BALOBA-1460 file (C-alpha; in Angstrom, 3 decimals):
// residues 349
<rec num="1" residu="x" x="13.946" y="47.005" z="-2.446"/>
<rec num="2" residu="x" x="11.071" y="46.526" z="-4.569"/>
<rec num="3" residu="x" x="9.639" y="49.557" z="-3.897"/>
<rec num="4" residu="x" x="12.785" y="51.441" z="-4.773"/>
<rec num="5" residu="x" x="12.526" y="49.359" z="-8.049"/>
<rec num="6" residu="x" x="9.382" y="50.076" z="-8.909"/>
<rec num="7" residu="x" x="10.118" y="53.878" z="-8.662"/>
<rec num="8" residu="x" x="13.438" y="53.888" z="-10.822"/>
<rec num="9" residu="x" x="11.888" y="51.894" z="-13.775"/>
<rec num="10" residu="x" x="8.674" y="54.491" z="-13.568"/>
<rec num="11" residu="x" x="11.435" y="57.189" z="-13.446"/>
<rec num="12" residu="x" x="13.327" y="55.267" z="-16.364"/>
<rec num="13" residu="x" x="9.997" y="54.737" z="-18.219"/>
<rec num="14" residu="x" x="9.476" y="58.297" z="-18.433"/>
<rec num="15" residu="x" x="12.828" y="59.296" z="-19.308"/>
<rec num="16" residu="x" x="12.654" y="57.343" z="-22.447"/>
<rec num="17" residu="x" x="9.245" y="58.422" z="-22.953"/>
<rec num="18" residu="x" x="10.207" y="61.846" z="-23.208"/>
<rec num="19" residu="x" x="13.155" y="61.485" z="-25.525"/>
<rec num="20" residu="x" x="10.816" y="62.026" z="-28.534"/>
<rec num="21" residu="x" x="9.931" y="65.756" z="-28.741"/>
<rec num="22" residu="x" x="7.947" y="65.756" z="-31.813"/>
<rec num="23" residu="x" x="4.357" y="64.950" z="-30.654"/>
<rec num="24" residu="x" x="1.581" y="66.731" z="-31.669"/>
<rec num="25" residu="x" x="-1.656" y="67.605" z="-30.198"/>
<rec num="26" residu="x" x="-3.955" y="67.156" z="-33.174"/>
<rec num="27" residu="x" x="-7.460" y="68.738" z="-32.690"/>
<rec num="28" residu="x" x="-10.341" y="66.020" z="-32.188"/>
<rec num="29" residu="x" x="-12.410" y="65.104" z="-35.537"/>
<rec num="30" residu="x" x="-15.033" y="62.417" z="-35.628"/>
<rec num="31" residu="x" x="-13.646" y="61.074" z="-39.553"/>
<rec num="32" residu="x" x="-16.813" y="59.870" z="-40.909"/>
<rec num="33" residu="x" x="-15.695" y="60.376" z="-44.314"/>
<rec num="34" residu="x" x="-13.178" y="57.649" z="-43.194"/>
<rec num="35" residu="x" x="-16.543" y="55.358" z="-42.849"/>
<rec num="36" residu="x" x="-17.455" y="55.696" z="-46.938"/>
<rec num="37" residu="x" x="-15.973" y="52.552" z="-47.932"/>
<rec num="38" residu="x" x="-16.943" y="50.577" z="-44.686"/>
<rec num="39" residu="x" x="-18.626" y="47.506" z="-45.691"/>
<rec num="40" residu="x" x="-20.694" y="48.320" z="-42.428"/>
<rec num="41" residu="x" x="-21.930" y="51.699" z="-43.440"/>
<rec num="42" residu="x" x="-24.337" y="49.874" z="-46.195"/>
<rec num="43" residu="x" x="-25.949" y="48.223" z="-44.036"/>
<rec num="44" residu="x" x="-27.176" y="51.881" z="-41.461"/>
<rec num="45" residu="x" x="-28.362" y="55.123" z="-42.357"/>
<rec num="46" residu="x" x="-26.279" y="58.388" z="-41.937"/>
<rec num="47" residu="x" x="-28.854" y="60.075" z="-39.187"/>
<rec num="48" residu="x" x="-27.313" y="63.412" z="-39.934"/>
<rec num="49" residu="x" x="-26.788" y="64.923" z="-36.291"/>
<rec num="50" residu="x" x="-25.302" y="62.554" z="-33.743"/>
<rec num="51" residu="x" x="-21.653" y="61.031" z="-35.107"/>
<rec num="52" residu="x" x="-21.667" y="59.636" z="-32.190"/>
<rec num="53" residu="x" x="-24.653" y="57.685" z="-31.907"/>
<rec num="54" residu="x" x="-23.703" y="56.868" z="-35.741"/>
<rec num="55" residu="x" x="-20.192" y="55.381" z="-35.338"/>
<rec num="56" residu="x" x="-21.412" y="53.450" z="-32.132"/>
<rec num="57" residu="x" x="-24.100" y="51.631" z="-35.013"/>
<rec num="58" residu="x" x="-21.150" y="51.141" z="-36.872"/>
<rec num="59" residu="x" x="-19.085" y="49.485" z="-34.285"/>
<rec num="60" residu="x" x="-22.037" y="47.438" z="-33.472"/>
<rec num="61" residu="x" x="-22.612" y="46.106" z="-37.178"/>
<rec num="62" residu="x" x="-18.717" y="45.625" z="-37.734"/>
<rec num="63" residu="x" x="-18.330" y="43.185" z="-34.676"/>
<rec num="64" residu="x" x="-21.653" y="41.606" z="-35.791"/>
<rec num="65" residu="x" x="-20.282" y="41.038" z="-39.394"/>
<rec num="66" residu="x" x="-16.984" y="41.269" z="-38.754"/>
<rec num="67" residu="x" x="-15.862" y="38.815" z="-41.556"/>
<rec num="68" residu="x" x="-17.106" y="41.167" z="-43.606"/>
<rec num="69" residu="x" x="-15.484" y="44.381" z="-42.219"/>
<rec num="70" residu="x" x="-11.805" y="42.516" z="-41.755"/>
<rec num="71" residu="x" x="-12.635" y="41.044" z="-45.080"/>
<rec num="72" residu="x" x="-10.770" y="41.529" z="-48.413"/>
<rec num="73" residu="x" x="-9.741" y="40.426" z="-52.021"/>
<rec num="74" residu="x" x="-6.182" y="38.785" z="-51.984"/>
<rec num="75" residu="x" x="-3.666" y="41.280" z="-54.038"/>
<rec num="76" residu="x" x="-2.534" y="40.449" z="-57.108"/>
<rec num="77" residu="x" x="0.730" y="42.489" z="-57.710"/>
<rec num="78" residu="x" x="3.009" y="40.722" z="-54.988"/>
<rec num="79" residu="x" x="6.371" y="41.468" z="-55.930"/>
<rec num="80" residu="x" x="9.529" y="40.482" z="-54.423"/>
<rec num="81" residu="x" x="12.722" y="42.671" z="-55.239"/>
<rec num="82" residu="x" x="15.881" y="41.318" z="-53.289"/>
<rec num="83" residu="x" x="14.389" y="41.250" z="-50.170"/>
<rec num="84" residu="x" x="11.452" y="43.598" z="-49.769"/>
<rec num="85" residu="x" x="8.383" y="42.784" z="-50.800"/>
<rec num="86" residu="x" x="5.883" y="44.845" z="-52.269"/>
<rec num="87" residu="x" x="1.972" y="44.685" z="-52.838"/>
<rec num="88" residu="x" x="-0.970" y="46.950" z="-53.357"/>
<rec num="89" residu="x" x="-3.104" y="47.524" z="-50.036"/>
<rec num="90" residu="x" x="-6.471" y="46.369" z="-50.370"/>
<rec num="91" residu="x" x="-7.608" y="49.659" z="-48.158"/>
<rec num="92" residu="x" x="-6.933" y="52.854" z="-50.472"/>
<rec num="93" residu="x" x="-6.796" y="55.919" z="-48.799"/>
<rec num="94" residu="x" x="-6.124" y="59.601" z="-49.641"/>
<rec num="95" residu="x" x="-2.187" y="58.800" z="-49.436"/>
<rec num="96" residu="x" x="-0.507" y="57.041" z="-51.940"/>
<rec num="97" residu="x" x="2.618" y="56.246" z="-50.169"/>
<rec num="98" residu="x" x="0.380" y="54.639" z="-47.533"/>
<rec num="99" residu="x" x="-1.516" y="52.389" z="-49.867"/>
<rec num="100" residu="x" x="1.545" y="50.198" z="-50.886"/>
<rec num="101" residu="x" x="2.338" y="47.939" z="-48.394"/>
<rec num="102" residu="x" x="6.154" y="46.479" z="-47.823"/>
<rec num="103" residu="x" x="7.383" y="43.438" z="-46.068"/>
<rec num="104" residu="x" x="11.068" y="42.902" z="-45.300"/>
<rec num="105" residu="x" x="11.901" y="39.245" z="-45.822"/>
<rec num="106" residu="x" x="14.048" y="36.983" z="-43.945"/>
<rec num="107" residu="x" x="14.576" y="33.339" z="-45.755"/>
<rec num="108" residu="x" x="15.485" y="31.047" z="-43.577"/>
<rec num="109" residu="x" x="17.958" y="27.852" z="-44.830"/>
<rec num="110" residu="x" x="15.391" y="25.026" z="-44.913"/>
<rec num="111" residu="x" x="15.979" y="21.373" z="-43.919"/>
<rec num="112" residu="x" x="15.164" y="18.428" z="-46.486"/>
<rec num="113" residu="x" x="11.806" y="16.936" z="-45.120"/>
<rec num="114" residu="x" x="10.618" y="19.629" z="-42.495"/>
<rec num="115" residu="x" x="6.996" y="21.467" z="-42.602"/>
<rec num="116" residu="x" x="8.450" y="25.303" z="-44.140"/>
<rec num="117" residu="x" x="7.230" y="27.668" z="-41.363"/>
<rec num="118" residu="x" x="6.597" y="31.627" z="-41.724"/>
<rec num="119" residu="x" x="5.983" y="33.912" z="-39.301"/>
<rec num="120" residu="x" x="4.734" y="37.841" z="-40.158"/>
<rec num="121" residu="x" x="6.352" y="40.197" z="-37.619"/>
<rec num="122" residu="x" x="4.539" y="43.418" z="-36.658"/>
<rec num="123" residu="x" x="6.317" y="46.194" z="-35.169"/>
<rec num="124" residu="x" x="5.497" y="48.803" z="-32.610"/>
<rec num="125" residu="x" x="3.893" y="52.448" z="-33.117"/>
<rec num="126" residu="x" x="6.066" y="54.341" z="-34.686"/>
<rec num="127" residu="x" x="9.036" y="51.666" z="-35.650"/>
<rec num="128" residu="x" x="11.342" y="52.538" z="-37.723"/>
<rec num="129" residu="x" x="11.664" y="50.150" z="-40.866"/>
<rec num="130" residu="x" x="15.057" y="48.882" z="-39.105"/>
<rec num="131" residu="x" x="13.703" y="47.825" z="-35.823"/>
<rec num="132" residu="x" x="12.751" y="44.438" z="-35.076"/>
<rec num="133" residu="x" x="14.736" y="43.378" z="-37.855"/>
<rec num="134" residu="x" x="17.408" y="41.278" z="-35.682"/>
<rec num="135" residu="x" x="14.637" y="39.377" z="-33.864"/>
<rec num="136" residu="x" x="13.522" y="38.498" z="-37.763"/>
<rec num="137" residu="x" x="17.514" y="37.512" z="-38.545"/>
<rec num="138" residu="x" x="17.460" y="35.363" z="-35.537"/>
<rec num="139" residu="x" x="14.029" y="33.876" z="-36.458"/>
<rec num="140" residu="x" x="15.649" y="33.188" z="-39.844"/>
<rec num="141" residu="x" x="18.627" y="31.507" z="-38.089"/>
<rec num="142" residu="x" x="16.505" y="29.474" z="-36.060"/>
<rec num="143" residu="x" x="14.947" y="28.184" z="-39.509"/>
<rec num="144" residu="x" x="11.911" y="30.073" z="-39.370"/>
<rec num="145" residu="x" x="11.218" y="32.484" z="-42.250"/>
<rec num="146" residu="x" x="10.244" y="36.308" z="-41.535"/>
<rec num="147" residu="x" x="8.475" y="38.374" z="-43.220"/>
<rec num="148" residu="x" x="8.451" y="41.710" z="-41.200"/>
<rec num="149" residu="x" x="5.538" y="44.170" z="-42.515"/>
<rec num="150" residu="x" x="5.385" y="47.911" z="-42.781"/>
<rec num="151" residu="x" x="2.149" y="49.065" z="-40.570"/>
<rec num="152" residu="x" x="0.185" y="51.731" z="-42.217"/>
<rec num="153" residu="x" x="1.473" y="55.548" z="-42.139"/>
<rec num="154" residu="x" x="5.033" y="53.539" z="-40.635"/>
<rec num="155" residu="x" x="8.374" y="53.726" z="-42.466"/>
<rec num="156" residu="x" x="8.080" y="53.626" z="-46.318"/>
<rec num="157" residu="x" x="4.165" y="53.923" z="-46.280"/>
<rec num="158" residu="x" x="4.464" y="57.352" z="-44.099"/>
<rec num="159" residu="x" x="2.858" y="60.609" z="-45.779"/>
<rec num="160" residu="x" x="5.758" y="63.194" z="-46.249"/>
<rec num="161" residu="x" x="4.338" y="65.913" z="-43.830"/>
<rec num="162" residu="x" x="4.465" y="63.374" z="-41.187"/>
<rec num="163" residu="x" x="7.228" y="62.408" z="-38.677"/>
<rec num="164" residu="x" x="5.357" y="60.083" z="-36.938"/>
<rec num="165" residu="x" x="2.943" y="57.889" z="-37.617"/>
<rec num="166" residu="x" x="-0.081" y="60.176" z="-36.469"/>
<rec num="167" residu="x" x="-2.532" y="58.878" z="-38.555"/>
<rec num="168" residu="x" x="-2.434" y="54.821" z="-37.083"/>
<rec num="169" residu="x" x="-3.159" y="56.718" z="-33.865"/>
<rec num="170" residu="x" x="-4.962" y="59.558" z="-34.040"/>
<rec num="171" residu="x" x="-8.012" y="62.135" z="-32.237"/>
<rec num="172" residu="x" x="-9.207" y="61.308" z="-35.722"/>
<rec num="173" residu="x" x="-12.002" y="58.616" z="-34.607"/>
<rec num="174" residu="x" x="-12.669" y="57.729" z="-38.107"/>
<rec num="175" residu="x" x="-9.335" y="57.565" z="-39.510"/>
<rec num="176" residu="x" x="-7.626" y="55.462" z="-36.532"/>
<rec num="177" residu="x" x="-10.811" y="53.042" z="-37.300"/>
<rec num="178" residu="x" x="-9.648" y="53.003" z="-41.047"/>
<rec num="179" residu="x" x="-5.965" y="52.346" z="-40.673"/>
<rec num="180" residu="x" x="-6.628" y="49.169" z="-37.971"/>
<rec num="181" residu="x" x="-8.870" y="48.172" z="-40.830"/>
<rec num="182" residu="x" x="-6.007" y="48.407" z="-42.778"/>
<rec num="183" residu="x" x="-3.336" y="46.737" z="-40.702"/>
<rec num="184" residu="x" x="-5.550" y="43.832" z="-40.124"/>
<rec num="185" residu="x" x="-6.002" y="42.979" z="-44.109"/>
<rec num="186" residu="x" x="-2.199" y="43.702" z="-44.957"/>
<rec num="187" residu="x" x="-1.603" y="41.219" z="-42.490"/>
<rec num="188" residu="x" x="-3.889" y="38.603" z="-43.924"/>
<rec num="189" residu="x" x="-2.860" y="39.629" z="-47.257"/>
<rec num="190" residu="x" x="0.836" y="38.106" z="-46.356"/>
<rec num="191" residu="x" x="-0.350" y="34.948" z="-45.769"/>
<rec num="192" residu="x" x="-1.764" y="34.899" z="-48.972"/>
<rec num="193" residu="x" x="1.848" y="35.568" z="-50.039"/>
<rec num="194" residu="x" x="3.531" y="33.176" z="-47.871"/>
<rec num="195" residu="x" x="0.833" y="30.005" z="-48.892"/>
<rec num="196" residu="x" x="2.061" y="30.899" z="-52.464"/>
<rec num="197" residu="x" x="5.662" y="30.290" z="-51.709"/>
<rec num="198" residu="x" x="4.754" y="26.911" z="-50.354"/>
<rec num="199" residu="x" x="4.730" y="27.681" z="-46.863"/>
<rec num="200" residu="x" x="2.219" y="25.303" z="-44.224"/>
<rec num="201" residu="x" x="2.303" y="26.725" z="-40.986"/>
<rec num="202" residu="x" x="2.248" y="30.807" z="-40.219"/>
<rec num="203" residu="x" x="2.544" y="32.382" z="-37.179"/>
<rec num="204" residu="x" x="2.383" y="36.076" z="-35.777"/>
<rec num="205" residu="x" x="4.192" y="38.405" z="-33.856"/>
<rec num="206" residu="x" x="2.753" y="41.100" z="-32.463"/>
<rec num="207" residu="x" x="4.489" y="44.178" z="-30.558"/>
<rec num="208" residu="x" x="2.387" y="47.106" z="-28.515"/>
<rec num="209" residu="x" x="0.144" y="48.615" z="-31.518"/>
<rec num="210" residu="x" x="1.451" y="45.543" z="-33.698"/>
<rec num="211" residu="x" x="-0.004" y="43.495" z="-30.774"/>
<rec num="212" residu="x" x="-3.367" y="44.545" z="-31.082"/>
<rec num="213" residu="x" x="-3.438" y="44.173" z="-34.872"/>
<rec num="214" residu="x" x="-2.254" y="40.755" z="-34.735"/>
<rec num="215" residu="x" x="-4.822" y="39.359" z="-32.144"/>
<rec num="216" residu="x" x="-7.649" y="40.981" z="-34.458"/>
<rec num="217" residu="x" x="-5.767" y="38.814" z="-37.760"/>
<rec num="218" residu="x" x="-5.483" y="35.945" z="-35.908"/>
<rec num="219" residu="x" x="-9.317" y="36.103" z="-34.553"/>
<rec num="220" residu="x" x="-10.481" y="36.682" z="-37.976"/>
<rec num="221" residu="x" x="-7.514" y="33.892" z="-39.846"/>
<rec num="222" residu="x" x="-7.473" y="30.495" z="-38.954"/>
<rec num="223" residu="x" x="-3.731" y="30.246" z="-41.045"/>
<rec num="224" residu="x" x="-2.058" y="32.150" z="-38.283"/>
<rec num="225" residu="x" x="-1.912" y="29.044" z="-35.986"/>
<rec num="226" residu="x" x="0.900" y="30.367" z="-33.016"/>
<rec num="227" residu="x" x="0.845" y="33.587" z="-31.769"/>
<rec num="228" residu="x" x="2.996" y="35.962" z="-30.101"/>
<rec num="229" residu="x" x="1.391" y="38.941" z="-28.358"/>
<rec num="230" residu="x" x="4.669" y="41.317" z="-27.495"/>
<rec num="231" residu="x" x="2.655" y="43.600" z="-24.894"/>
<rec num="232" residu="x" x="-0.874" y="42.600" z="-25.007"/>
<rec num="233" residu="x" x="-4.046" y="44.816" z="-23.572"/>
<rec num="234" residu="x" x="-7.869" y="45.071" z="-23.933"/>
<rec num="235" residu="x" x="-9.810" y="48.063" z="-25.346"/>
<rec num="236" residu="x" x="-8.082" y="50.484" z="-27.875"/>
<rec num="237" residu="x" x="-9.665" y="53.030" z="-26.008"/>
<rec num="238" residu="x" x="-8.147" y="52.232" z="-22.666"/>
<rec num="239" residu="x" x="-4.478" y="51.959" z="-24.012"/>
<rec num="240" residu="x" x="-4.867" y="55.519" z="-25.298"/>
<rec num="241" residu="x" x="-6.803" y="57.245" z="-22.100"/>
<rec num="242" residu="x" x="-3.973" y="55.861" z="-19.777"/>
<rec num="243" residu="x" x="-1.223" y="54.911" z="-21.543"/>
<rec num="244" residu="x" x="2.071" y="57.376" z="-21.085"/>
<rec num="245" residu="x" x="3.056" y="56.860" z="-24.772"/>
<rec num="246" residu="x" x="-0.860" y="58.574" z="-26.216"/>
<rec num="247" residu="x" x="-1.202" y="61.339" z="-23.299"/>
<rec num="248" residu="x" x="-0.722" y="63.753" z="-26.517"/>
<rec num="249" residu="x" x="-3.984" y="62.048" z="-28.233"/>
<rec num="250" residu="x" x="-5.781" y="62.107" z="-25.230"/>
<rec num="251" residu="x" x="-4.962" y="65.998" z="-24.808"/>
<rec num="252" residu="x" x="-7.109" y="65.947" z="-28.408"/>
<rec num="253" residu="x" x="-9.809" y="63.633" z="-27.306"/>
<rec num="254" residu="x" x="-10.928" y="64.398" z="-23.672"/>
<rec num="255" residu="x" x="-12.396" y="67.979" z="-24.484"/>
<rec num="256" residu="x" x="-15.183" y="66.498" z="-27.148"/>
<rec num="257" residu="x" x="-15.507" y="62.482" z="-25.913"/>
<rec num="258" residu="x" x="-15.053" y="60.751" z="-22.645"/>
<rec num="259" residu="x" x="-13.927" y="57.177" z="-22.211"/>
<rec num="260" residu="x" x="-17.166" y="55.217" z="-22.110"/>
<rec num="261" residu="x" x="-17.569" y="57.266" z="-25.702"/>
<rec num="262" residu="x" x="-14.239" y="56.069" z="-26.968"/>
<rec num="263" residu="x" x="-14.209" y="52.788" z="-26.148"/>
<rec num="264" residu="x" x="-17.718" y="52.258" z="-27.636"/>
<rec num="265" residu="x" x="-16.181" y="54.395" z="-30.792"/>
<rec num="266" residu="x" x="-13.584" y="52.156" z="-31.109"/>
<rec num="267" residu="x" x="-14.651" y="48.672" z="-30.323"/>
<rec num="268" residu="x" x="-14.718" y="47.420" z="-33.505"/>
<rec num="269" residu="x" x="-11.031" y="47.357" z="-33.473"/>
<rec num="270" residu="x" x="-10.604" y="46.417" z="-29.877"/>
<rec num="271" residu="x" x="-9.505" y="42.272" z="-29.112"/>
<rec num="272" residu="x" x="-12.010" y="41.930" z="-26.320"/>
<rec num="273" residu="x" x="-14.758" y="42.126" z="-28.748"/>
<rec num="274" residu="x" x="-13.536" y="39.314" z="-30.533"/>
<rec num="275" residu="x" x="-12.515" y="36.658" z="-27.332"/>
<rec num="276" residu="x" x="-15.742" y="34.626" z="-28.525"/>
<rec num="277" residu="x" x="-14.199" y="33.937" z="-32.058"/>
<rec num="278" residu="x" x="-10.808" y="33.180" z="-30.979"/>
<rec num="279" residu="x" x="-11.179" y="31.132" z="-28.925"/>
<rec num="280" residu="x" x="-13.334" y="29.064" z="-30.914"/>
<rec num="281" residu="x" x="-10.606" y="27.743" z="-33.069"/>
<rec num="282" residu="x" x="-8.933" y="25.458" z="-30.880"/>
<rec num="283" residu="x" x="-5.797" y="24.799" z="-32.940"/>
<rec num="284" residu="x" x="-4.047" y="28.188" z="-31.976"/>
<rec num="285" residu="x" x="-1.295" y="28.402" z="-29.604"/>
<rec num="286" residu="x" x="-0.860" y="32.075" z="-27.895"/>
<rec num="287" residu="x" x="2.060" y="33.151" z="-25.852"/>
<rec num="288" residu="x" x="1.181" y="36.705" z="-23.515"/>
<rec num="289" residu="x" x="4.036" y="38.438" z="-22.440"/>
<rec num="290" residu="x" x="3.598" y="41.481" z="-20.609"/>
<rec num="291" residu="x" x="5.891" y="44.037" z="-18.615"/>
<rec num="292" residu="x" x="4.891" y="44.421" z="-14.764"/>
<rec num="293" residu="x" x="6.180" y="47.940" z="-14.848"/>
<rec num="294" residu="x" x="4.582" y="49.228" z="-18.003"/>
<rec num="295" residu="x" x="2.906" y="52.534" z="-17.955"/>
<rec num="296" residu="x" x="1.982" y="52.731" z="-21.724"/>
<rec num="297" residu="x" x="-0.009" y="49.000" z="-21.655"/>
<rec num="298" residu="x" x="-0.818" y="49.590" z="-17.998"/>
<rec num="299" residu="x" x="-0.382" y="45.689" z="-16.635"/>
<rec num="300" residu="x" x="-3.581" y="45.186" z="-15.137"/>
<rec num="301" residu="x" x="-5.088" y="45.445" z="-18.677"/>
<rec num="302" residu="x" x="-2.783" y="42.582" z="-19.724"/>
<rec num="303" residu="x" x="-3.788" y="40.949" z="-16.783"/>
<rec num="304" residu="x" x="-6.882" y="41.359" z="-18.063"/>
<rec num="305" residu="x" x="-6.207" y="39.413" z="-21.530"/>
<rec num="306" residu="x" x="-4.985" y="36.978" z="-19.563"/>
<rec num="307" residu="x" x="-7.183" y="36.121" z="-17.392"/>
<rec num="308" residu="x" x="-9.901" y="36.095" z="-20.486"/>
<rec num="309" residu="x" x="-7.776" y="33.826" z="-22.327"/>
<rec num="310" residu="x" x="-7.578" y="31.231" z="-19.098"/>
<rec num="311" residu="x" x="-11.902" y="31.947" z="-18.534"/>
<rec num="312" residu="x" x="-12.105" y="31.038" z="-22.422"/>
<rec num="313" residu="x" x="-9.752" y="27.777" z="-22.334"/>
<rec num="314" residu="x" x="-7.180" y="29.498" z="-24.763"/>
<rec num="315" residu="x" x="-4.344" y="27.050" z="-25.119"/>
<rec num="316" residu="x" x="-2.114" y="29.842" z="-23.828"/>
<rec num="317" residu="x" x="1.525" y="30.636" z="-21.964"/>
<rec num="318" residu="x" x="1.974" y="33.778" z="-20.357"/>
<rec num="319" residu="x" x="5.522" y="35.568" z="-19.572"/>
<rec num="320" residu="x" x="5.464" y="38.451" z="-16.846"/>
<rec num="321" residu="x" x="9.092" y="40.942" z="-17.263"/>
<rec num="322" residu="x" x="10.439" y="42.886" z="-14.552"/>
<rec num="323" residu="x" x="10.181" y="45.993" z="-17.066"/>
<rec num="324" residu="x" x="8.153" y="48.334" z="-18.459"/>
<rec num="325" residu="x" x="7.168" y="49.266" z="-22.078"/>
<rec num="326" residu="x" x="10.052" y="50.711" z="-23.221"/>
<rec num="327" residu="x" x="12.811" y="49.379" z="-20.977"/>
<rec num="328" residu="x" x="11.870" y="46.185" z="-22.775"/>
<rec num="329" residu="x" x="13.433" y="47.302" z="-25.860"/>
<rec num="330" residu="x" x="16.636" y="47.516" z="-23.534"/>
<rec num="331" residu="x" x="19.420" y="45.166" z="-22.524"/>
<rec num="332" residu="x" x="18.886" y="42.690" z="-20.749"/>
<rec num="333" residu="x" x="15.234" y="42.620" z="-21.520"/>
<rec num="334" residu="x" x="15.585" y="42.948" z="-25.484"/>
<rec num="335" residu="x" x="17.253" y="39.671" z="-25.037"/>
<rec num="336" residu="x" x="15.248" y="37.826" z="-22.748"/>
<rec num="337" residu="x" x="11.883" y="38.783" z="-24.369"/>
<rec num="338" residu="x" x="13.603" y="37.797" z="-27.473"/>
<rec num="339" residu="x" x="14.212" y="34.022" z="-26.313"/>
<rec num="340" residu="x" x="11.183" y="33.896" z="-24.888"/>
<rec num="341" residu="x" x="9.469" y="34.856" z="-28.249"/>
<rec num="342" residu="x" x="12.077" y="32.545" z="-30.872"/>
<rec num="343" residu="x" x="11.823" y="29.743" z="-28.060"/>
<rec num="344" residu="x" x="7.872" y="29.480" z="-28.121"/>
<rec num="345" residu="x" x="7.642" y="29.009" z="-31.892"/>
<rec num="346" residu="x" x="10.725" y="27.123" z="-32.791"/>
<rec num="347" residu="x" x="8.834" y="24.700" z="-30.374"/>
<rec num="348" residu="x" x="5.316" y="25.107" z="-31.428"/>
<rec num="349" residu="x" x="5.481" y="25.836" z="-35.697"/>
């Protein structure tokens, strides 16, 4: 019976993944021009002939000085128009649409005498603006104000030539790093706005790609005290190389770079690079959720994250759901997932 269920789940995952017919295999690019504004670029000279060695060195320096790499000046142009927050991203790109960030605001009805708490929600890769809204409304109904952020190159921020958020994760090495750096800084900027509104405790919920962004942001910002990682994994490169959803990205990469090289090229945007840093913030509480039949974030990678959390005495809880990456968005799993997320945040914020 277990074997039958696993096979059925894999078939269902493949079916749901294949519904997207607009995936594009893009050519491999080192994307060194995207590194021009990274702080670590000022600390190393361009070698001129070996782009992988240069990027590897930038990664090493970026990790060593990650406060600087993910550092920023808080935005000065926050504006809330109805329920839509806008502000200018600290990271500037060649795409004007992408340089304005958006947050959909779901304020909770507050009770006198209770702490003001809020959560920033980071959706999955290629999420539409309407996705994760039900979770946000549910949290607001439970008394937790929620800000759903638009990720770089997604929904409101998508350049007109795109149908998918390809510039967030692609076979352009430098652009993928830059998009991740921008996402982390944008999330931290949301905490600035929430603090200005008088919120005393702030949490994070990240799903899939948003989970990676959330971990990096929390590792560099003690204000995110309660964190939910909805799908969790290790190295950025491993997920792209192995995962079902990113096989078109791998197709653009593998003729020019192997997994070991890619892991070094993307180490600065990989959660394991900051495990020590994350563990050093004692007051953080974390929930790691993974799917036992996940073909996009393979379960053995998720379990490594949890093993590391256990080894480093990170205050955490774990939920393993008997579904896959895509099926987590279907009934009944999405409701079970939502229950675990909401109950964890309600208990700890």
